[in-house]
C-alpha positions, 0 to 999 in steps of 0.5 A: 374175098372180104365183105367190105371190099372197099375197106370203109372207103366211100363209093365215090373214092376211086379204088381198084378193089384188091384181087388177091391171088386171082388171075384173069380168067379164060373166056370159055371158063367164065361166059354164060352157058346160055350165051347165044352164038355171038353175032357182031352186027347185032351187038353194035349200035347204042347201049346205055351203061346201067352199072359198072366196076371200073376205076377209069370211070368217075362215080360222080358221072351219069348218062353213060352211053356207048355208040358202037359203029362197025367198019369191017373188023374195026368197031368205033365205040364212042363213049359219052358221059355227063360229069359231074352228074345229070341235070336235076332241079334244085341240084344243078343250075346257075350256080354251077359253071357252064350254065346256059340261060338260053337252054336251062342246061349246063354246057361243057359237062359232056365228056367223050372218049373213042374206045376202038375195038377189033372184032375177032372172027376166030374168037366170037364174043371177045373183042380186042379193045384199045383205050387209055393207052392200053390194049385188052380183051373185052369179053361179052359174057352174056346177052339177053333178048327181051321181047319188050325191049326188042319191040321198043328199040328194034335191037335183037340184043337188048342187054349184055354183060361186058368184062375186061381183065388186065394183068402184068408179068411176071406173076400175072397180078391183076391191075385192072378189072372192068364190068359193064351192065349194058342195056338198049334202054337207059332205064330198065325195071328193078327186076331186070337189073337185079337179074343182071347182078344175079347172073354176074354172081352165078358167073363168078364175077364177085371176086372180080368186082361185081360186088362193088358196082356203081349204079349209073344215073340216067334220070333227066339225061340228055344224050348226043343227037349224033356221035360222028366227028362232024357233030362232036369234033375230034375223037379223043383217045383220052376222055375230053369235054365236048366243045361242039354243037348242043353240048359245047360252049356255043350253046 
C-alpha cells in the first residue's frame, strides 16, 4: 500500500483510502492473541473516541463519546460529537452561530446518532451493528485493563480497538472500513495512545486504515450529562443536532 495513502489530499478531506485487492478479514484472523474472553457487560458504558479511520465521521469534530446501554441482546450505542470543534479561547466565540452570552458556550453544535448493536453470544467479540442505513460486524480486536484507569473510572475494560469492514458482491470489494481507538478516559498518555497504534500495526490494520487515523480533540470538551431520550430528545438513526437541555436552543 502507498506511503501517502491520501494521495496528497488534506486530512480534513473525506476520503475512503483505497484498499486495492484487500478483502474483509475474518475476526479470528485479526483479533489480538492477548484479547481476553469477551464479557459484554464489562464493555458497555461510556467510552471516549481517541482516534478513528472512518469516512462517516468529520475530521473537524471533537469530544466524541459512545454511551452503550444493554437491553438483553440489544445494545443502544448513543454517539455524541461536537461539530465543528470543541470550544477554545480565541477560536470559538460570539462570532460563530449559536453562541450563548449566558453560558459562554455555543449551542446547537452537539450532534448525536443512535447506533444500535446486537450482542451475539455465539460470536463473542463481534457485535452486529446498524447505522447509516447499513448493517455490519463491529469487531472488538483488543481490550486493555489498565489499573490506573480502572481505579479512576471503575471500569474493568479500560481501552479497546474496534474494527468494521463492509464489502459488496460480486468481487467483495471493500467499500468501507472503520477503526476506533476507545478509552474510558477522554485524555490518556502519549505512550498509551502510541501503544494502541503499535498494536493496530501488529494486528495488520495498516492496509485497512490505521495508517490514516484522525486524532480526536478532547481538550475543553463538554459532554452530555445524560444520553436518554427524555434528556436529549428522539434518538435519530442519522446524525442530527441536539436541540434539548444543555446543548439545545434553549440554553
